TIVO-2410 file (N, C-alpha, C; in nm, 3 decimals):
# residues 97
REC num residu      c1      c2      c3 atome chaine
REC   1      M   0.078  -0.102   0.005     N      A
REC   1      M   0.001   0.008   0.004    CA      A
REC   1      M   0.101   0.114  -0.001     C      A
REC   2      N   0.048   0.205  -0.101     N      A
REC   2      N   0.121   0.336  -0.096    CA      A
REC   2      N   0.054   0.466  -0.068     C      A
REC   3      L   0.103   0.553   0.025     N      A
REC   3      L   0.043   0.648   0.096    CA      A
REC   3      L   0.096   0.778  -0.003     C      A
REC   4      H   0.004   0.852  -0.083     N      A
REC   4      H   0.012   0.960  -0.162    CA      A
REC   4      H  -0.046   1.086  -0.087     C      A
REC   5      P   0.041   1.159  -0.020     N      A
REC   5      P  -0.008   1.298   0.030    CA      A
REC   5      P  -0.093   1.383  -0.073     C      A
REC   6      A  -0.152   1.452   0.002     N      A
REC   6      A  -0.247   1.557  -0.073    CA      A
REC   6      A  -0.188   1.634  -0.201     C      A
REC   7      G  -0.045   1.645  -0.194     N      A
REC   7      G   0.012   1.735  -0.299    CA      A
REC   7      G   0.037   1.645  -0.414     C      A
REC   8      D   0.009   1.512  -0.410     N      A
REC   8      D   0.045   1.445  -0.519    CA      A
REC   8      D  -0.124   1.453  -0.606     C      A
REC   9      Q  -0.226   1.514  -0.560     N      A
REC   9      Q  -0.359   1.493  -0.627    CA      A
REC   9      Q  -0.342   1.598  -0.739     C      A
REC  10      T  -0.424   1.597  -0.821     N      A
REC  10      T  -0.436   1.664  -0.936    CA      A
REC  10      T  -0.531   1.783  -0.928     C      A
REC  11      T  -0.599   1.783  -0.824     N      A
REC  11      T  -0.696   1.917  -0.821    CA      A
REC  11      T  -0.665   1.978  -0.659     C      A
REC  12      G  -0.717   2.083  -0.624     N      A
REC  12      G  -0.707   2.158  -0.495    CA      A
REC  12      G  -0.603   2.274  -0.500     C      A
REC  13      T  -0.629   2.339  -0.401     N      A
REC  13      T  -0.527   2.461  -0.381    CA      A
REC  13      T  -0.416   2.420  -0.266     C      A
REC  14      R  -0.286   2.447  -0.307     N      A
REC  14      R  -0.201   2.404  -0.210    CA      A
REC  14      R  -0.182   2.526  -0.092     C      A
REC  15      I  -0.183   2.482   0.012     N      A
REC  15      I  -0.190   2.551   0.141    CA      A
REC  15      I  -0.051   2.526   0.221     C      A
REC  16      A  -0.055   2.582   0.364     N      A
REC  16      A   0.068   2.568   0.419    CA      A
REC  16      A   0.118   2.417   0.424     C      A
REC  17      G   0.230   2.360   0.455     N      A
REC  17      G   0.284   2.228   0.478    CA      A
REC  17      G   0.260   2.145   0.372     C      A
REC  18      G   0.257   2.205   0.241     N      A
REC  18      G   0.240   2.110   0.125    CA      A
REC  18      G   0.123   2.016   0.118     C      A
REC  19      R   0.018   2.053   0.203     N      A
REC  19      R  -0.104   2.006   0.176    CA      A
REC  19      R  -0.184   2.077   0.081     C      A
REC  20      T  -0.283   2.011   0.033     N      A
REC  20      T  -0.382   2.094  -0.045    CA      A
REC  20      T  -0.523   2.103   0.040     C      A
REC  21      A  -0.604   2.235  -0.017     N      A
REC  21      A  -0.737   2.216   0.043    CA      A
REC  21      A  -0.823   2.157  -0.078     C      A
REC  22      D  -0.874   2.057  -0.060     N      A
REC  22      D  -0.940   1.999  -0.192    CA      A
REC  22      D  -1.063   2.025  -0.186     C      A
REC  23      T  -1.153   2.049  -0.278     N      A
REC  23      T  -1.283   2.091  -0.305    CA      A
REC  23      T  -1.354   1.983  -0.363     C      A
REC  24      R  -1.294   1.880  -0.395     N      A
REC  24      R  -1.354   1.769  -0.452    CA      A
REC  24      R  -1.451   1.696  -0.330     C      A
REC  25      T  -1.546   1.634  -0.371     N      A
REC  25      T  -1.638   1.541  -0.299    CA      A
REC  25      T  -1.644   1.425  -0.323     C      A
REC  26      T  -1.671   1.328  -0.241     N      A
REC  26      T  -1.698   1.200  -0.263    CA      A
REC  26      T  -1.878   1.183  -0.217     C      A
REC  27      G  -1.954   1.199  -0.331     N      A
REC  27      G  -2.101   1.231  -0.297    CA      A
REC  27      G  -2.096   1.332  -0.209     C      A
REC  28      D  -2.176   1.349  -0.133     N      A
REC  28      D  -2.197   1.477  -0.028    CA      A
REC  28      D  -2.088   1.462   0.101     C      A
REC  29      Q  -2.042   1.370   0.127     N      A
REC  29      Q  -1.939   1.325   0.230    CA      A
REC  29      Q  -1.832   1.408   0.274     C      A
REC  30      T  -1.781   1.449   0.195     N      A
REC  30      T  -1.644   1.542   0.224    CA      A
REC  30      T  -1.663   1.674   0.153     C      A
REC  31      A  -1.776   1.723   0.133     N      A
REC  31      A  -1.787   1.858   0.071    CA      A
REC  31      A  -1.721   1.965   0.174     C      A
REC  32      G  -1.629   2.046   0.114     N      A
REC  32      G  -1.558   2.146   0.198    CA      A
REC  32      G  -1.416   2.091   0.299     C      A
REC  33      A  -1.410   1.961   0.308     N      A
REC  33      A  -1.307   1.915   0.404    CA      A
REC  33      A  -1.174   1.908   0.315     C      A
REC  34      Q  -1.069   1.924   0.393     N      A
REC  34      Q  -0.960   1.927   0.345    CA      A
REC  34      Q  -0.881   1.791   0.319     C      A
REC  35      H  -0.837   1.769   0.202     N      A
REC  35      H  -0.798   1.607   0.171    CA      A
REC  35      H  -0.657   1.630   0.234     C      A
REC  36      I  -0.625   1.507   0.316     N      A
REC  36      I  -0.489   1.498   0.382    CA      A
REC  36      I  -0.423   1.377   0.319     C      A
REC  37      A  -0.459   1.277   0.257     N      A
REC  37      A  -0.390   1.157   0.196    CA      A
REC  37      A  -0.477   1.064   0.118     C      A
REC  38      T  -0.418   1.007   0.040     N      A
REC  38      T  -0.491   0.886  -0.039    CA      A
REC  38      T  -0.395   0.767  -0.011     C      A
REC  39      F  -0.475   0.650   0.017     N      A
REC  39      F  -0.398   0.510   0.066    CA      A
REC  39      F  -0.445   0.435  -0.072     C      A
REC  40      C  -0.342   0.437  -0.156     N      A
REC  40      C  -0.330   0.385  -0.293    CA      A
REC  40      C  -0.279   0.278  -0.300     C      A
REC  41      G  -0.332   0.160  -0.375     N      A
REC  41      G  -0.280  -0.002  -0.402    CA      A
REC  41      G  -0.253   0.019  -0.542     C      A
REC  42      Q  -0.207   0.130  -0.613     N      A
REC  42      Q  -0.202   0.152  -0.754    CA      A
REC  42      Q  -0.290   0.084  -0.849     C      A
REC  43      C  -0.397   0.134  -0.803     N      A
REC  43      C  -0.532   0.083  -0.892    CA      A
REC  43      C  -0.643   0.210  -0.945     C      A
REC  44      D  -0.725   0.202  -1.005     N      A
REC  44      D  -0.794   0.297  -1.045    CA      A
REC  44      D  -0.971   0.282  -0.986     C      A
REC  45      C  -0.969   0.209  -0.870     N      A
REC  45      C  -1.086   0.182  -0.804    CA      A
REC  45      C  -1.143   0.286  -0.706     C      A
REC  46      G  -1.069   0.376  -0.675     N      A
REC  46      G  -1.119   0.487  -0.580    CA      A
REC  46      G  -1.050   0.453  -0.454     C      A
REC  47      C  -0.936   0.476  -0.445     N      A
REC  47      C  -0.874   0.443  -0.286    CA      A
REC  47      C  -0.927   0.497  -0.174     C      A
REC  48      P  -0.913   0.435  -0.043     N      A
REC  48      P  -0.935   0.508   0.054    CA      A
REC  48      P  -0.869   0.637   0.087     C      A
REC  49      Q  -0.932   0.739   0.147     N      A
REC  49      Q  -0.884   0.862   0.169    CA      A
REC  49      Q  -0.903   0.927   0.304     C      A
REC  50      L  -0.807   1.003   0.337     N      A
REC  50      L  -0.807   1.061   0.465    CA      A
REC  50      L  -0.842   1.204   0.469     C      A
REC  51      W  -0.943   1.259   0.541     N      A
REC  51      W  -0.993   1.400   0.519    CA      A
REC  51      W  -0.985   1.484   0.651     C      A
REC  52      F  -0.972   1.613   0.667     N      A
REC  52      F  -1.002   1.677   0.795    CA      A
REC  52      F  -1.097   1.777   0.755     C      A
REC  53      D  -1.218   1.781   0.818     N      A
REC  53      D  -1.340   1.885   0.828    CA      A
REC  53      D  -1.343   1.976   0.931     C      A
REC  54      H  -1.275   2.098   0.916     N      A
REC  54      H  -1.256   2.195   1.001    CA      A
REC  54      H  -1.377   2.237   1.048     C      A
REC  55      D  -1.509   2.223   0.978     N      A
REC  55      D  -1.655   2.273   1.025    CA      A
REC  55      D  -1.698   2.175   1.109     C      A
REC  56      A  -1.662   2.073   1.118     N      A
REC  56      A  -1.716   1.946   1.201    CA      A
REC  56      A  -1.706   1.978   1.346     C      A
REC  57      E  -1.773   1.912   1.440     N      A
REC  57      E  -1.760   1.900   1.563    CA      A
REC  57      E  -1.629   1.839   1.607     C      A
REC  58      P  -1.551   1.866   1.698     N      A
REC  58      P  -1.438   1.824   1.735    CA      A
REC  58      P  -1.431   1.631   1.725     C      A
REC  59      A  -1.544   1.586   1.772     N      A
REC  59      A  -1.540   1.449   1.771    CA      A
REC  59      A  -1.569   1.380   1.629     C      A
REC  60      R  -1.586   1.451   1.532     N      A
REC  60      R  -1.597   1.409   1.415    CA      A
REC  60      R  -1.515   1.478   1.279     C      A
REC  61      Q  -1.406   1.527   1.332     N      A
REC  61      Q  -1.338   1.615   1.211    CA      A
REC  61      Q  -1.241   1.525   1.145     C      A
REC  62      V  -1.207   1.412   1.167     N      A
REC  62      V  -1.117   1.342   1.093    CA      A
REC  62      V  -1.228   1.232   1.016     C      A
REC  63      V  -1.214   1.240   0.879     N      A
REC  63      V  -1.289   1.144   0.810    CA      A
REC  63      V  -1.221   1.040   0.724     C      A
REC  64      L  -1.245   0.916   0.753     N      A
REC  64      L  -1.174   0.815   0.644    CA      A
REC  64      L  -1.289   0.790   0.535     C      A
REC  65      T  -1.272   0.780   0.422     N      A
REC  65      T  -1.361   0.735   0.334    CA      A
REC  65      T  -1.288   0.596   0.270     C      A
REC  66      D  -1.371   0.504   0.194     N      A
REC  66      D  -1.314   0.410   0.140    CA      A
REC  66      D  -1.381   0.408  -0.007     C      A
REC  67      D  -1.351   0.318  -0.085     N      A
REC  67      D  -1.374   0.298  -0.202    CA      A
REC  67      D  -1.535   0.249  -0.241     C      A
REC  68      H  -1.586   0.224  -0.158     N      A
REC  68      H  -1.730   0.161  -0.144    CA      A
REC  68      H  -1.840   0.275  -0.102     C      A
REC  69      G  -1.823   0.412  -0.095     N      A
REC  69      G  -1.898   0.523  -0.049    CA      A
REC  69      G  -1.923   0.530   0.091     C      A
REC  70      Q  -1.827   0.441   0.155     N      A
REC  70      Q  -1.880   0.458   0.309    CA      A
REC  70      Q  -1.754   0.557   0.371     C      A
REC  71      R  -1.790   0.598   0.484     N      A
REC  71      R  -1.699   0.672   0.590    CA      A
REC  71      R  -1.716   0.641   0.717     C      A
REC  72      I  -1.587   0.672   0.805     N      A
REC  72      I  -1.559   0.685   0.912    CA      A
REC  72      I  -1.539   0.811   0.970     C      A
REC  73      Q  -1.615   0.881   1.083     N      A
REC  73      Q  -1.579   0.994   1.140    CA      A
REC  73      Q  -1.528   0.969   1.291     C      A
REC  74      L  -1.416   1.049   1.337     N      A
REC  74      L  -1.353   1.028   1.479    CA      A
REC  74      L  -1.280   1.154   1.508     C      A
REC  75      S  -1.256   1.147   1.621     N      A
REC  75      S  -1.163   1.284   1.635    CA      A
REC  75      S  -1.025   1.264   1.629     C      A
REC  76      V  -0.942   1.386   1.633     N      A
REC  76      V  -0.803   1.380   1.620    CA      A
REC  76      V  -0.744   1.268   1.743     C      A
REC  77      Q  -0.795   1.279   1.863     N      A
REC  77      Q  -0.734   1.190   1.982    CA      A
REC  77      Q  -0.760   1.060   1.919     C      A
REC  78      Q  -0.878   1.009   1.882     N      A
REC  78      Q  -0.909   0.875   1.827    CA      A
REC  78      Q  -0.818   0.835   1.731     C      A
REC  79      L  -0.795   0.915   1.626     N      A
REC  79      L  -0.703   0.895   1.521    CA      A
REC  79      L  -0.553   0.878   1.556     C      A
REC  80      D  -0.531   0.964   1.653     N      A
REC  80      D  -0.398   0.941   1.748    CA      A
REC  80      D  -0.379   0.789   1.816     C      A
REC  81      D  -0.484   0.770   1.868     N      A
REC  81      D  -0.487   0.643   1.943    CA      A
REC  81      D  -0.474   0.530   1.847     C      A
REC  82      L  -0.575   0.552   1.718     N      A
REC  82      L  -0.548   0.424   1.642    CA      A
REC  82      L  -0.395   0.433   1.592     C      A
REC  83      H  -0.349   0.522   1.541     N      A
REC  83      H  -0.195   0.526   1.506    CA      A
REC  83      H  -0.124   0.476   1.581     C      A
REC  84      A  -0.121   0.472   1.728     N      A
REC  84      A  -0.026   0.450   1.826    CA      A
REC  84      A  -0.040   0.284   1.842     C      A
REC  85      E  -0.198   0.254   1.822     N      A
REC  85      E  -0.198   0.083   1.811    CA      A
REC  85      E  -0.172   0.038   1.689     C      A
REC  86      L  -0.186   0.068   1.570     N      A
REC  86      L  -0.148   0.032   1.456    CA      A
REC  86      L   0.009   0.005   1.454     C      A
REC  87      A   0.095   0.107   1.516     N      A
REC  87      A   0.231   0.114   1.515    CA      A
REC  87      A   0.289  -0.009   1.603     C      A
REC  88      E   0.208  -0.017   1.681     N      A
REC  88      E   0.254  -0.154   1.792    CA      A
REC  88      E   0.233  -0.264   1.722     C      A
REC  89      A   0.124  -0.277   1.641     N      A
REC  89      A   0.067  -0.397   1.591    CA      A
REC  89      A   0.182  -0.440   1.466     C      A
REC  90      V   0.229  -0.318   1.405     N      A
REC  90      V   0.300  -0.361   1.295    CA      A
REC  90      V   0.457  -0.398   1.333     C      A
REC  91      A   0.482  -0.331   1.442     N      A
REC  91      A   0.607  -0.346   1.517    CA      A
REC  91      A   0.605  -0.507   1.581     C      A
REC  92      A   0.505  -0.543   1.616     N      A
REC  92      A   0.509  -0.674   1.675    CA      A
REC  92      A   0.513  -0.781   1.572     C      A
REC  93      L   0.427  -0.745   1.450     N      A
REC  93      L   0.443  -0.839   1.320    CA      A
REC  93      L   0.595  -0.852   1.278     C      A
REC  94      K   0.652  -0.732   1.263     N      A
REC  94      K   0.790  -0.732   1.197    CA      A
REC  94      K   0.877  -0.798   1.311     C      A
REC  95      A   0.849  -0.827   1.434     N      A
REC  95      A   0.943  -0.890   1.526    CA      A
REC  95      A   0.893  -1.039   1.510     C      A
REC  96      G   0.818  -1.077   1.470     N      A
REC  96      G   0.745  -1.215   1.435    CA      A
REC  96      G   0.662  -1.258   1.569     C      A
REC  97      A   0.608  -1.148   1.636     N      A
REC  97      A   0.530  -1.204   1.761    CA      A
REC  97      A   0.388  -1.248   1.699     C      A
***
């Protein structure tokens, strides 16, 4: 799986930090949200994406969309917790646990 930062996208306006403010939508589910990353398997099927919705309540600002039109909304803290747990799991797999 390859991670393509928003700067690799073909649409959007570049903002601070090399990110883009992407105005594209996946249906109505990401209208106005800032595109952060696309998790690409090198295909044309509409890969999962990570968005940040500045206008959403804090508990729902992070949005993950998939290639089937579904989405998960979570807080920045929940994303941080998920990241930590995934990092531990990957380290355990690499160590052969």
